[in-house]
mmCIF file of the N, C-alpha and C atoms, coordinates in Angstrom:
data_MODEL
# 
_entry.id   MODEL 
# 
loop_
_atom_site.group_PDB 
_atom_site.id 
_atom_site.type_symbol 
_atom_site.label_atom_id 
_atom_site.label_alt_id 
_atom_site.label_comp_id 
_atom_site.label_asym_id 
_atom_site.label_entity_id 
_atom_site.label_seq_id 
_atom_site.pdbx_PDB_ins_code 
_atom_site.Cartn_x 
_atom_site.Cartn_y 
_atom_site.Cartn_z 
_atom_site.occupancy 
_atom_site.B_iso_or_equiv 
_atom_site.pdbx_formal_charge 
_atom_site.auth_seq_id 
_atom_site.auth_comp_id 
_atom_site.auth_asym_id 
_atom_site.auth_atom_id 
_atom_site.pdbx_PDB_model_num 
ATOM 1   N N  . ALA A 1 1  ? 129.166 108.486 97.702  1.00 0.00 ? 1  ALA A N  1 
ATOM 2   C CA . ALA A 1 1  ? 128.372 109.490 98.395  1.00 0.00 ? 1  ALA A CA 1 
ATOM 3   C C  . ALA A 1 1  ? 126.917 109.368 97.967  1.00 0.00 ? 1  ALA A C  1 
ATOM 4   N N  . LEU A 1 2  ? 126.042 109.653 98.865  1.00 0.00 ? 2  LEU A N  1 
ATOM 5   C CA . LEU A 1 2  ? 124.613 109.646 98.592  1.00 0.00 ? 2  LEU A CA 1 
ATOM 6   C C  . LEU A 1 2  ? 124.137 111.092 98.538  1.00 0.00 ? 2  LEU A C  1 
ATOM 7   N N  . LEU A 1 3  ? 123.492 111.470 97.453  1.00 0.00 ? 3  LEU A N  1 
ATOM 8   C CA . LEU A 1 3  ? 122.929 112.811 97.296  1.00 0.00 ? 3  LEU A CA 1 
ATOM 9   C C  . LEU A 1 3  ? 121.412 112.705 97.359  1.00 0.00 ? 3  LEU A C  1 
ATOM 10  N N  . LEU A 1 4  ? 120.791 113.540 98.168  1.00 0.00 ? 4  LEU A N  1 
ATOM 11  C CA . LEU A 1 4  ? 119.334 113.616 98.216  1.00 0.00 ? 4  LEU A CA 1 
ATOM 12  C C  . LEU A 1 4  ? 118.929 115.041 97.897  1.00 0.00 ? 4  LEU A C  1 
ATOM 13  N N  . ALA A 1 5  ? 117.990 115.205 96.984  1.00 0.00 ? 5  ALA A N  1 
ATOM 14  C CA . ALA A 1 5  ? 117.531 116.546 96.611  1.00 0.00 ? 5  ALA A CA 1 
ATOM 15  C C  . ALA A 1 5  ? 116.011 116.544 96.538  1.00 0.00 ? 5  ALA A C  1 
ATOM 16  N N  . THR A 1 6  ? 115.431 117.637 96.946  1.00 0.00 ? 6  THR A N  1 
ATOM 17  C CA . THR A 1 6  ? 113.991 117.832 96.842  1.00 0.00 ? 6  THR A CA 1 
ATOM 18  C C  . THR A 1 6  ? 113.762 119.133 96.102  1.00 0.00 ? 6  THR A C  1 
ATOM 19  N N  . VAL A 1 7  ? 112.911 119.093 95.089  1.00 0.00 ? 7  VAL A N  1 
ATOM 20  C CA . VAL A 1 7  ? 112.570 120.294 94.329  1.00 0.00 ? 7  VAL A CA 1 
ATOM 21  C C  . VAL A 1 7  ? 111.120 120.622 94.628  1.00 0.00 ? 7  VAL A C  1 
ATOM 22  N N  . ASP A 1 8  ? 110.879 121.802 95.145  1.00 0.00 ? 8  ASP A N  1 
ATOM 23  C CA . ASP A 1 8  ? 109.503 122.219 95.415  1.00 0.00 ? 8  ASP A CA 1 
ATOM 24  C C  . ASP A 1 8  ? 108.746 122.402 94.107  1.00 0.00 ? 8  ASP A C  1 
ATOM 25  N N  . GLY A 1 9  ? 107.457 122.098 94.130  1.00 0.00 ? 9  GLY A N  1 
ATOM 26  C CA . GLY A 1 9  ? 106.608 122.252 92.958  1.00 0.00 ? 9  GLY A CA 1 
ATOM 27  C C  . GLY A 1 9  ? 106.233 123.703 92.714  1.00 0.00 ? 9  GLY A C  1 
ATOM 28  N N  . ARG A 1 10 ? 105.393 123.897 91.707  1.00 0.00 ? 10 ARG A N  1 
ATOM 29  C CA . ARG A 1 10 ? 104.999 125.252 91.310  1.00 0.00 ? 10 ARG A CA 1 
ATOM 30  C C  . ARG A 1 10 ? 104.253 125.975 92.420  1.00 0.00 ? 10 ARG A C  1 
ATOM 31  N N  . GLN A 1 11 ? 104.855 127.066 92.871  1.00 0.00 ? 11 GLN A N  1 
ATOM 32  C CA . GLN A 1 11 ? 104.251 127.929 93.880  1.00 0.00 ? 11 GLN A CA 1 
ATOM 33  C C  . GLN A 1 11 ? 104.626 129.362 93.523  1.00 0.00 ? 11 GLN A C  1 
ATOM 34  N N  . PRO A 1 12 ? 103.693 130.133 92.972  1.00 0.00 ? 12 PRO A N  1 
ATOM 35  C CA . PRO A 1 12 ? 104.006 131.504 92.568  1.00 0.00 ? 12 PRO A CA 1 
ATOM 36  C C  . PRO A 1 12 ? 104.694 132.285 93.683  1.00 0.00 ? 12 PRO A C  1 
ATOM 37  N N  . GLY A 1 13 ? 105.778 132.946 93.340  1.00 0.00 ? 13 GLY A N  1 
ATOM 38  C CA . GLY A 1 13 ? 106.526 133.731 94.309  1.00 0.00 ? 13 GLY A CA 1 
ATOM 39  C C  . GLY A 1 13 ? 107.518 132.916 95.117  1.00 0.00 ? 13 GLY A C  1 
ATOM 40  N N  . HIS A 1 14 ? 107.516 131.580 94.939  1.00 0.00 ? 14 HIS A N  1 
ATOM 41  C CA . HIS A 1 14 ? 108.447 130.732 95.697  1.00 0.00 ? 14 HIS A CA 1 
ATOM 42  C C  . HIS A 1 14 ? 109.236 129.797 94.790  1.00 0.00 ? 14 HIS A C  1 
ATOM 43  N N  . SER A 1 15 ? 108.540 129.021 93.952  1.00 0.00 ? 15 SER A N  1 
ATOM 44  C CA . SER A 1 15 ? 109.206 127.999 93.155  1.00 0.00 ? 15 SER A CA 1 
ATOM 45  C C  . SER A 1 15 ? 108.487 127.804 91.831  1.00 0.00 ? 15 SER A C  1 
ATOM 46  N N  . ALA A 1 16 ? 109.279 127.516 90.801  1.00 0.00 ? 16 ALA A N  1 
ATOM 47  C CA . ALA A 1 16 ? 108.716 127.242 89.478  1.00 0.00 ? 16 ALA A CA 1 
ATOM 48  C C  . ALA A 1 16 ? 108.639 125.750 89.200  1.00 0.00 ? 16 ALA A C  1 
ATOM 49  N N  . GLY A 1 17 ? 109.047 124.925 90.170  1.00 0.00 ? 17 GLY A N  1 
ATOM 50  C CA . GLY A 1 17 ? 109.085 123.492 89.946  1.00 0.00 ? 17 GLY A CA 1 
ATOM 51  C C  . GLY A 1 17 ? 110.254 123.140 89.038  1.00 0.00 ? 17 GLY A C  1 
ATOM 52  N N  . ALA A 1 18 ? 110.275 121.937 88.496  1.00 0.00 ? 18 ALA A N  1 
ATOM 53  C CA . ALA A 1 18 ? 111.350 121.505 87.603  1.00 0.00 ? 18 ALA A CA 1 
ATOM 54  C C  . ALA A 1 18 ? 110.846 120.382 86.716  1.00 0.00 ? 18 ALA A C  1 
ATOM 55  N N  . THR A 1 19 ? 111.284 120.390 85.474  1.00 0.00 ? 19 THR A N  1 
ATOM 56  C CA . THR A 1 19 ? 110.992 119.285 84.570  1.00 0.00 ? 19 THR A CA 1 
ATOM 57  C C  . THR A 1 19 ? 111.946 118.139 84.898  1.00 0.00 ? 19 THR A C  1 
ATOM 58  N N  . LEU A 1 20 ? 111.701 116.960 84.337  1.00 0.00 ? 20 LEU A N  1 
ATOM 59  C CA . LEU A 1 20 ? 112.625 115.845 84.541  1.00 0.00 ? 20 LEU A CA 1 
ATOM 60  C C  . LEU A 1 20 ? 114.013 116.188 84.017  1.00 0.00 ? 20 LEU A C  1 
ATOM 61  N N  . ARG A 1 21 ? 114.088 116.875 82.876  1.00 0.00 ? 21 ARG A N  1 
ATOM 62  C CA . ARG A 1 21 ? 115.384 117.284 82.308  1.00 0.00 ? 21 ARG A CA 1 
ATOM 63  C C  . ARG A 1 21 ? 116.105 118.237 83.271  1.00 0.00 ? 21 ARG A C  1 
ATOM 64  N N  . GLU A 1 22 ? 115.389 119.224 83.800  1.00 0.00 ? 22 GLU A N  1 
ATOM 65  C CA . GLU A 1 22 ? 116.001 120.166 84.748  1.00 0.00 ? 22 GLU A CA 1 
ATOM 66  C C  . GLU A 1 22 ? 116.483 119.447 86.010  1.00 0.00 ? 22 GLU A C  1 
ATOM 67  N N  . THR A 1 23 ? 115.708 118.465 86.455  1.00 0.00 ? 23 THR A N  1 
ATOM 68  C CA . THR A 1 23 ? 116.102 117.703 87.635  1.00 0.00 ? 23 THR A CA 1 
ATOM 69  C C  . THR A 1 23 ? 117.353 116.875 87.337  1.00 0.00 ? 23 THR A C  1 
ATOM 70  N N  . ALA A 1 24 ? 117.409 116.264 86.156  1.00 0.00 ? 24 ALA A N  1 
ATOM 71  C CA . ALA A 1 24 ? 118.603 115.509 85.756  1.00 0.00 ? 24 ALA A CA 1 
ATOM 72  C C  . ALA A 1 24 ? 119.818 116.427 85.688  1.00 0.00 ? 24 ALA A C  1 
ATOM 73  N N  . ASP A 1 25 ? 119.641 117.609 85.123  1.00 0.00 ? 25 ASP A N  1 
ATOM 74  C CA . ASP A 1 25 ? 120.746 118.575 85.051  1.00 0.00 ? 25 ASP A CA 1 
ATOM 75  C C  . ASP A 1 25 ? 121.220 118.978 86.444  1.00 0.00 ? 25 ASP A C  1 
ATOM 76  N N  . LEU A 1 26 ? 120.278 119.153 87.381  1.00 0.00 ? 26 LEU A N  1 
ATOM 77  C CA . LEU A 1 26 ? 120.631 119.493 88.759  1.00 0.00 ? 26 LEU A CA 1 
ATOM 78  C C  . LEU A 1 26 ? 121.476 118.387 89.373  1.00 0.00 ? 26 LEU A C  1 
ATOM 79  N N  . MET A 1 27 ? 121.028 117.152 89.214  1.00 0.00 ? 27 MET A N  1 
ATOM 80  C CA . MET A 1 27 ? 121.773 116.035 89.803  1.00 0.00 ? 27 MET A CA 1 
ATOM 81  C C  . MET A 1 27 ? 123.174 115.922 89.196  1.00 0.00 ? 27 MET A C  1 
ATOM 82  N N  . ARG A 1 28 ? 123.289 116.130 87.888  1.00 0.00 ? 28 ARG A N  1 
ATOM 83  C CA . ARG A 1 28 ? 124.622 116.125 87.260  1.00 0.00 ? 28 ARG A CA 1 
ATOM 84  C C  . ARG A 1 28 ? 125.488 117.233 87.841  1.00 0.00 ? 28 ARG A C  1 
ATOM 85  N N  . ALA A 1 29 ? 124.909 118.412 87.997  1.00 0.00 ? 29 ALA A N  1 
ATOM 86  C CA . ALA A 1 29 ? 125.662 119.552 88.542  1.00 0.00 ? 29 ALA A CA 1 
ATOM 87  C C  . ALA A 1 29 ? 126.123 119.279 89.970  1.00 0.00 ? 29 ALA A C  1 
ATOM 88  N N  . LEU A 1 30 ? 125.361 118.466 90.705  1.00 0.00 ? 30 LEU A N  1 
ATOM 89  C CA . LEU A 1 30 ? 125.735 118.107 92.076  1.00 0.00 ? 30 LEU A CA 1 
ATOM 90  C C  . LEU A 1 30 ? 126.766 116.980 92.116  1.00 0.00 ? 30 LEU A C  1 
ATOM 91  N N  . GLY A 1 31 ? 127.057 116.392 90.943  1.00 0.00 ? 31 GLY A N  1 
ATOM 92  C CA . GLY A 1 31 ? 128.072 115.350 90.870  1.00 0.00 ? 31 GLY A CA 1 
ATOM 93  C C  . GLY A 1 31 ? 127.538 113.931 90.793  1.00 0.00 ? 31 GLY A C  1 
ATOM 94  N N  . ALA A 1 32 ? 126.238 113.772 90.617  1.00 0.00 ? 32 ALA A N  1 
ATOM 95  C CA . ALA A 1 32 ? 125.656 112.427 90.548  1.00 0.00 ? 32 ALA A CA 1 
ATOM 96  C C  . ALA A 1 32 ? 126.030 111.738 89.241  1.00 0.00 ? 32 ALA A C  1 
ATOM 97  N N  . GLU A 1 33 ? 126.342 110.458 89.330  1.00 0.00 ? 33 GLU A N  1 
ATOM 98  C CA . GLU A 1 33 ? 126.577 109.642 88.146  1.00 0.00 ? 33 GLU A CA 1 
ATOM 99  C C  . GLU A 1 33 ? 125.311 108.884 87.768  1.00 0.00 ? 33 GLU A C  1 
ATOM 100 N N  . ASP A 1 34 ? 124.524 108.512 88.746  1.00 0.00 ? 34 ASP A N  1 
ATOM 101 C CA . ASP A 1 34 ? 123.233 107.854 88.558  1.00 0.00 ? 34 ASP A CA 1 
ATOM 102 C C  . ASP A 1 34 ? 122.226 108.592 89.426  1.00 0.00 ? 34 ASP A C  1 
ATOM 103 N N  . ALA A 1 35 ? 120.974 108.625 88.981  1.00 0.00 ? 35 ALA A N  1 
ATOM 104 C CA . ALA A 1 35 ? 119.943 109.299 89.768  1.00 0.00 ? 35 ALA A CA 1 
ATOM 105 C C  . ALA A 1 35 ? 118.612 108.585 89.577  1.00 0.00 ? 35 ALA A C  1 
ATOM 106 N N  . LEU A 1 36 ? 117.719 108.756 90.535  1.00 0.00 ? 36 LEU A N  1 
ATOM 107 C CA . LEU A 1 36 ? 116.406 108.133 90.508  1.00 0.00 ? 36 LEU A CA 1 
ATOM 108 C C  . LEU A 1 36 ? 115.385 109.160 90.974  1.00 0.00 ? 36 LEU A C  1 
ATOM 109 N N  . ASN A 1 37 ? 114.336 109.356 90.187  1.00 0.00 ? 37 ASN A N  1 
ATOM 110 C CA . ASN A 1 37 ? 113.258 110.267 90.557  1.00 0.00 ? 37 ASN A CA 1 
ATOM 111 C C  . ASN A 1 37 ? 112.210 109.458 91.319  1.00 0.00 ? 37 ASN A C  1 
ATOM 112 N N  . LEU A 1 38 ? 112.014 109.760 92.591  1.00 0.00 ? 38 LEU A N  1 
ATOM 113 C CA . LEU A 1 38 ? 111.092 108.991 93.422  1.00 0.00 ? 38 LEU A CA 1 
ATOM 114 C C  . LEU A 1 38 ? 109.681 109.548 93.452  1.00 0.00 ? 38 LEU A C  1 
ATOM 115 N N  . ASP A 1 39 ? 109.509 110.842 93.267  1.00 0.00 ? 39 ASP A N  1 
ATOM 116 C CA . ASP A 1 39 ? 108.184 111.436 93.402  1.00 0.00 ? 39 ASP A CA 1 
ATOM 117 C C  . ASP A 1 39 ? 108.174 112.767 92.677  1.00 0.00 ? 39 ASP A C  1 
ATOM 118 N N  . GLY A 1 40 ? 107.109 113.048 92.003  1.00 0.00 ? 40 GLY A N  1 
ATOM 119 C CA . GLY A 1 40 ? 106.994 114.328 91.331  1.00 0.00 ? 40 GLY A CA 1 
ATOM 120 C C  . GLY A 1 40 ? 105.752 115.075 91.764  1.00 0.00 ? 40 GLY A C  1 
ATOM 121 N N  . GLY A 1 41 ? 105.194 114.696 92.876  1.00 0.00 ? 41 GLY A N  1 
ATOM 122 C CA . GLY A 1 41 ? 103.928 115.286 93.301  1.00 0.00 ? 41 GLY A CA 1 
ATOM 123 C C  . GLY A 1 41 ? 104.052 116.347 94.364  1.00 0.00 ? 41 GLY A C  1 
ATOM 124 N N  . GLY A 1 42 ? 102.940 116.975 94.658  1.00 0.00 ? 42 GLY A N  1 
ATOM 125 C CA . GLY A 1 42 ? 102.889 118.056 95.637  1.00 0.00 ? 42 GLY A CA 1 
ATOM 126 C C  . GLY A 1 42 ? 103.130 117.624 97.065  1.00 0.00 ? 42 GLY A C  1 
ATOM 127 N N  . SER A 1 43 ? 103.113 116.311 97.304  1.00 0.00 ? 43 SER A N  1 
ATOM 128 C CA . SER A 1 43 ? 103.361 115.836 98.663  1.00 0.00 ? 43 SER A CA 1 
ATOM 129 C C  . SER A 1 43 ? 104.840 115.645 98.957  1.00 0.00 ? 43 SER A C  1 
ATOM 130 N N  . THR A 1 44 ? 105.701 115.876 97.977  1.00 0.00 ? 44 THR A N  1 
ATOM 131 C CA . THR A 1 44 ? 107.138 115.689 98.181  1.00 0.00 ? 44 THR A CA 1 
ATOM 132 C C  . THR A 1 44 ? 107.607 116.517 99.369  1.00 0.00 ? 44 THR A C  1 
ATOM 133 N N  . THR A 1 45 ? 108.165 115.834 100.350 1.00 0.00 ? 45 THR A N  1 
ATOM 134 C CA . THR A 1 45 ? 108.598 116.486 101.590 1.00 0.00 ? 45 THR A CA 1 
ATOM 135 C C  . THR A 1 45 ? 109.921 115.881 102.029 1.00 0.00 ? 45 THR A C  1 
ATOM 136 N N  . MET A 1 46 ? 110.878 116.739 102.381 1.00 0.00 ? 46 MET A N  1 
ATOM 137 C CA . MET A 1 46 ? 112.136 116.258 102.943 1.00 0.00 ? 46 MET A CA 1 
ATOM 138 C C  . MET A 1 46 ? 112.209 116.704 104.395 1.00 0.00 ? 46 MET A C  1 
ATOM 139 N N  . VAL A 1 47 ? 112.414 115.732 105.278 1.00 0.00 ? 47 VAL A N  1 
ATOM 140 C CA . VAL A 1 47 ? 112.554 116.015 106.706 1.00 0.00 ? 47 VAL A CA 1 
ATOM 141 C C  . VAL A 1 47 ? 113.971 115.649 107.107 1.00 0.00 ? 47 VAL A C  1 
ATOM 142 N N  . VAL A 1 48 ? 114.637 116.542 107.814 1.00 0.00 ? 48 VAL A N  1 
ATOM 143 C CA . VAL A 1 48 ? 116.006 116.293 108.267 1.00 0.00 ? 48 VAL A CA 1 
ATOM 144 C C  . VAL A 1 48 ? 116.100 116.549 109.768 1.00 0.00 ? 48 VAL A C  1 
ATOM 145 N N  . ARG A 1 49 ? 117.077 115.913 110.378 1.00 0.00 ? 49 ARG A N  1 
ATOM 146 C CA . ARG A 1 49 ? 117.341 116.150 111.801 1.00 0.00 ? 49 ARG A CA 1 
ATOM 147 C C  . ARG A 1 49 ? 118.534 117.082 111.930 1.00 0.00 ? 49 ARG A C  1 
ATOM 148 N N  . ASP A 1 50 ? 118.445 118.021 112.865 1.00 0.00 ? 50 ASP A N  1 
ATOM 149 C CA . ASP A 1 50 ? 119.576 118.909 113.121 1.00 0.00 ? 50 ASP A CA 1 
ATOM 150 C C  . ASP A 1 50 ? 120.536 118.231 114.101 1.00 0.00 ? 50 ASP A C  1 
ATOM 151 N N  . ALA A 1 51 ? 121.598 118.901 114.447 1.00 0.00 ? 51 ALA A N  1 
ATOM 152 C CA . ALA A 1 51 ? 122.623 118.321 115.325 1.00 0.00 ? 51 ALA A CA 1 
ATOM 153 C C  . ALA A 1 51 ? 122.056 117.912 116.686 1.00 0.00 ? 51 ALA A C  1 
ATOM 154 N N  . ALA A 1 52 ? 120.984 118.568 117.115 1.00 0.00 ? 52 ALA A N  1 
ATOM 155 C CA . ALA A 1 52 ? 120.366 118.246 118.404 1.00 0.00 ? 52 ALA A CA 1 
ATOM 156 C C  . ALA A 1 52 ? 119.342 117.117 118.279 1.00 0.00 ? 52 ALA A C  1 
ATOM 157 N N  . GLY A 1 53 ? 119.138 116.614 117.047 1.00 0.00 ? 53 GLY A N  1 
ATOM 158 C CA . GLY A 1 53 ? 118.196 115.515 116.857 1.00 0.00 ? 53 GLY A CA 1 
ATOM 159 C C  . GLY A 1 53 ? 116.769 115.930 116.581 1.00 0.00 ? 53 GLY A C  1 
ATOM 160 N N  . ARG A 1 54 ? 116.532 117.228 116.418 1.00 0.00 ? 54 ARG A N  1 
ATOM 161 C CA . ARG A 1 54 ? 115.168 117.703 116.137 1.00 0.00 ? 54 ARG A CA 1 
ATOM 162 C C  . ARG A 1 54 ? 114.865 117.564 114.646 1.00 0.00 ? 54 ARG A C  1 
ATOM 163 N N  . ALA A 1 55 ? 113.711 117.003 114.323 1.00 0.00 ? 55 ALA A N  1 
ATOM 164 C CA . ALA A 1 55 ? 113.295 116.836 112.936 1.00 0.00 ? 55 ALA A CA 1 
ATOM 165 C C  . ALA A 1 55 ? 112.531 118.068 112.470 1.00 0.00 ? 55 ALA A C  1 
ATOM 166 N N  . ALA A 1 56 ? 112.789 118.474 111.224 1.00 0.00 ? 56 ALA A N  1 
ATOM 167 C CA . ALA A 1 56 ? 112.084 119.622 110.658 1.00 0.00 ? 56 ALA A CA 1 
ATOM 168 C C  . ALA A 1 56 ? 111.955 119.443 109.149 1.00 0.00 ? 56 ALA A C  1 
ATOM 169 N N  . VAL A 1 57 ? 110.868 119.949 108.590 1.00 0.00 ? 57 VAL A N  1 
ATOM 170 C CA . VAL A 1 57 ? 110.666 119.921 107.140 1.00 0.00 ? 57 VAL A CA 1 
ATOM 171 C C  . VAL A 1 57 ? 111.657 120.890 106.512 1.00 0.00 ? 57 VAL A C  1 
ATOM 172 N N  . ALA A 1 58 ? 112.422 120.407 105.532 1.00 0.00 ? 58 ALA A N  1 
ATOM 173 C CA . ALA A 1 58 ? 113.476 121.205 104.918 1.00 0.00 ? 58 ALA A CA 1 
ATOM 174 C C  . ALA A 1 58 ? 113.029 121.887 103.629 1.00 0.00 ? 58 ALA A C  1 
ATOM 175 N N  . ASN A 1 59 ? 111.866 121.549 103.131 1.00 0.00 ? 59 ASN A N  1 
ATOM 176 C CA . ASN A 1 59 ? 111.389 122.172 101.898 1.00 0.00 ? 59 ASN A CA 1 
ATOM 177 C C  . ASN A 1 59 ? 109.990 122.730 102.117 1.00 0.00 ? 59 ASN A C  1 
ATOM 178 N N  . ARG A 1 60 ? 109.358 123.155 101.043 1.00 0.00 ? 60 ARG A N  1 
ATOM 179 C CA . ARG A 1 60 ? 108.012 123.725 101.128 1.00 0.00 ? 60 ARG A CA 1 
ATOM 180 C C  . ARG A 1 60 ? 107.102 122.940 100.188 1.00 0.00 ? 60 ARG A C  1 
ATOM 181 N N  . PRO A 1 61 ? 106.404 121.901 100.700 1.00 0.00 ? 61 PRO A N  1 
ATOM 182 C CA . PRO A 1 61 ? 105.539 121.091 99.835  1.00 0.00 ? 61 PRO A CA 1 
ATOM 183 C C  . PRO A 1 61 ? 104.554 121.967 99.066  1.00 0.00 ? 61 PRO A C  1 
ATOM 184 N N  . SER A 1 62 ? 104.336 121.602 97.799  1.00 0.00 ? 62 SER A N  1 
ATOM 185 C CA . SER A 1 62 ? 103.496 122.453 96.946  1.00 0.00 ? 62 SER A CA 1 
ATOM 186 C C  . SER A 1 62 ? 102.033 122.044 96.930  1.00 0.00 ? 62 SER A C  1 
ATOM 187 N N  . ASP A 1 63 ? 101.666 120.990 97.634  1.00 0.00 ? 63 ASP A N  1 
ATOM 188 C CA . ASP A 1 63 ? 100.265 120.619 97.729  1.00 0.00 ? 63 ASP A CA 1 
ATOM 189 C C  . ASP A 1 63 ? 99.504  121.773 98.372  1.00 0.00 ? 63 ASP A C  1 
ATOM 190 N N  . ALA A 1 64 ? 98.319  122.056 97.879  1.00 0.00 ? 64 ALA A N  1 
ATOM 191 C CA . ALA A 1 64 ? 97.534  123.183 98.396  1.00 0.00 ? 64 ALA A CA 1 
ATOM 192 C C  . ALA A 1 64 ? 97.313  123.083 99.902  1.00 0.00 ? 64 ALA A C  1 
ATOM 193 N N  . ALA A 1 65 ? 97.245  121.848 100.416 1.00 0.00 ? 65 ALA A N  1 
ATOM 194 C CA . ALA A 1 65 ? 97.034  121.648 101.851 1.00 0.00 ? 65 ALA A CA 1 
ATOM 195 C C  . ALA A 1 65 ? 98.355  121.645 102.624 1.00 0.00 ? 65 ALA A C  1 
ATOM 196 N N  . GLY A 1 66 ? 99.490  121.765 101.915 1.00 0.00 ? 66 GLY A N  1 
ATOM 197 C CA . GLY A 1 66 ? 100.797 121.719 102.570 1.00 0.00 ? 66 GLY A CA 1 
ATOM 198 C C  . GLY A 1 66 ? 101.197 120.288 102.864 1.00 0.00 ? 66 GLY A C  1 
ATOM 199 N N  . GLU A 1 67 ? 101.907 120.089 103.941 1.00 0.00 ? 67 GLU A N  1 
ATOM 200 C CA . GLU A 1 67 ? 102.361 118.761 104.334 1.00 0.00 ? 67 GLU A CA 1 
ATOM 201 C C  . GLU A 1 67 ? 101.149 117.848 104.538 1.00 0.00 ? 67 GLU A C  1 
ATOM 202 N N  . ARG A 1 68 ? 101.245 116.607 104.040 1.00 0.00 ? 68 ARG A N  1 
ATOM 203 C CA . ARG A 1 68 ? 100.129 115.677 104.202 1.00 0.00 ? 68 ARG A CA 1 
ATOM 204 C C  . ARG A 1 68 ? 100.648 114.262 104.400 1.00 0.00 ? 68 ARG A C  1 
ATOM 205 N N  . PRO A 1 69 ? 99.846  113.402 104.997 1.00 0.00 ? 69 PRO A N  1 
ATOM 206 C CA . PRO A 1 69 ? 100.285 112.019 105.193 1.00 0.00 ? 69 PRO A CA 1 
ATOM 207 C C  . PRO A 1 69 ? 100.353 111.284 103.861 1.00 0.00 ? 69 PRO A C  1 
ATOM 208 N N  . VAL A 1 70 ? 101.353 110.439 103.699 1.00 0.00 ? 70 VAL A N  1 
ATOM 209 C CA . VAL A 1 70 ? 101.491 109.610 102.510 1.00 0.00 ? 70 VAL A CA 1 
ATOM 210 C C  . VAL A 1 70 ? 101.780 108.175 102.955 1.00 0.00 ? 70 VAL A C  1 
ATOM 211 N N  . GLY A 1 71 ? 101.610 107.240 102.040 1.00 0.00 ? 71 GLY A N  1 
ATOM 212 C CA . GLY A 1 71 ? 101.761 105.841 102.384 1.00 0.00 ? 71 GLY A CA 1 
ATOM 213 C C  . GLY A 1 71 ? 103.159 105.277 102.224 1.00 0.00 ? 71 GLY A C  1 
ATOM 214 N N  . ASN A 1 72 ? 104.122 106.087 101.790 1.00 0.00 ? 72 ASN A N  1 
ATOM 215 C CA . ASN A 1 72 ? 105.474 105.559 101.629 1.00 0.00 ? 72 ASN A CA 1 
ATOM 216 C C  . ASN A 1 72 ? 106.507 106.628 101.951 1.00 0.00 ? 72 ASN A C  1 
ATOM 217 N N  . ALA A 1 73 ? 107.731 106.175 102.153 1.00 0.00 ? 73 ALA A N  1 
ATOM 218 C CA . ALA A 1 73 ? 108.816 107.099 102.488 1.00 0.00 ? 73 ALA A CA 1 
ATOM 219 C C  . ALA A 1 73 ? 110.149 106.433 102.196 1.00 0.00 ? 73 ALA A C  1 
ATOM 220 N N  . LEU A 1 74 ? 111.165 107.228 102.008 1.00 0.00 ? 74 LEU A N  1 
ATOM 221 C CA . LEU A 1 74 ? 112.536 106.756 101.924 1.00 0.00 ? 74 LEU A CA 1 
ATOM 222 C C  . LEU A 1 74 ? 113.242 107.321 103.148 1.00 0.00 ? 74 LEU A C  1 
ATOM 223 N N  . ALA A 1 75 ? 113.761 106.446 103.992 1.00 0.00 ? 75 ALA A N  1 
ATOM 224 C CA . ALA A 1 75 ? 114.451 106.893 105.200 1.00 0.00 ? 75 ALA A CA 1 
ATOM 225 C C  . ALA A 1 75 ? 115.928 106.548 105.084 1.00 0.00 ? 75 ALA A C  1 
ATOM 226 N N  . VAL A 1 76 ? 116.780 107.471 105.447 1.00 0.00 ? 76 VAL A N  1 
ATOM 227 C CA . VAL A 1 76 ? 118.219 107.260 105.438 1.00 0.00 ? 76 VAL A CA 1 
ATOM 228 C C  . VAL A 1 76 ? 118.703 107.458 106.855 1.00 0.00 ? 76 VAL A C  1 
ATOM 229 N N  . ARG A 1 77 ? 119.430 106.491 107.356 1.00 0.00 ? 77 ARG A N  1 
ATOM 230 C CA . ARG A 1 77 ? 119.897 106.540 108.748 1.00 0.00 ? 77 ARG A CA 1 
ATOM 231 C C  . ARG A 1 77 ? 121.387 106.271 108.785 1.00 0.00 ? 77 ARG A C  1 
ATOM 232 N N  . ALA A 1 78 ? 122.100 107.085 109.525 1.00 0.00 ? 78 ALA A N  1 
ATOM 233 C CA . ALA A 1 78 ? 123.532 106.863 109.705 1.00 0.00 ? 78 ALA A CA 1 
ATOM 234 C C  . ALA A 1 78 ? 123.744 105.695 110.647 1.00 0.00 ? 78 ALA A C  1 
ATOM 235 N N  . CYS A 1 79 ? 124.772 104.922 110.389 1.00 0.00 ? 79 CYS A N  1 
ATOM 236 C CA . CYS A 1 79 ? 125.109 103.849 111.310 1.00 0.00 ? 79 CYS A CA 1 
ATOM 237 C C  . CYS A 1 79 ? 126.608 103.872 111.565 1.00 0.00 ? 79 CYS A C  1 
ATOM 238 N N  . ALA A 1 80 ? 127.001 103.306 112.671 1.00 0.00 ? 80 ALA A N  1 
ATOM 239 C CA . ALA A 1 80 ? 128.417 103.314 113.070 1.00 0.00 ? 80 ALA A CA 1 
ATOM 240 C C  . ALA A 1 80 ? 129.214 102.413 112.133 1.00 0.00 ? 80 ALA A C  1 
ATOM 241 N N  . ARG A 1 81 ? 130.393 102.864 111.784 1.00 0.00 ? 81 ARG A N  1 
ATOM 242 C CA . ARG A 1 81 ? 131.295 102.038 110.978 1.00 0.00 ? 81 ARG A CA 1 
ATOM 243 C C  . ARG A 1 81 ? 131.973 101.021 111.856 1.00 0.00 ? 81 ARG A C  1 
ATOM 244 N N  . ARG A 1 82 ? 132.274 99.891  111.301 1.00 0.00 ? 82 ARG A N  1 
ATOM 245 C CA . ARG A 1 82 ? 132.976 98.841  112.056 1.00 0.00 ? 82 ARG A CA 1 
ATOM 246 C C  . ARG A 1 82 ? 134.435 98.852  111.722 1.00 0.00 ? 82 ARG A C  1 
# 
């Protein structure tokens, strides 16, 4: 199984962020045996598609400007089994 998690950064009244240890503990609690931290910045954004195919931001980026363009991404796409 593939687990993807996004932790919002420090935003008073919304999120306290997470240390690397707290993030590791979260992944263990979710059942991960191995984990990789890809980004720890305010631009961290998770976009998911709903059943109708509409894309929407699933978290609340902590960058003061909110969602912003970045030069890289990790995309996961379902494919048909053979």
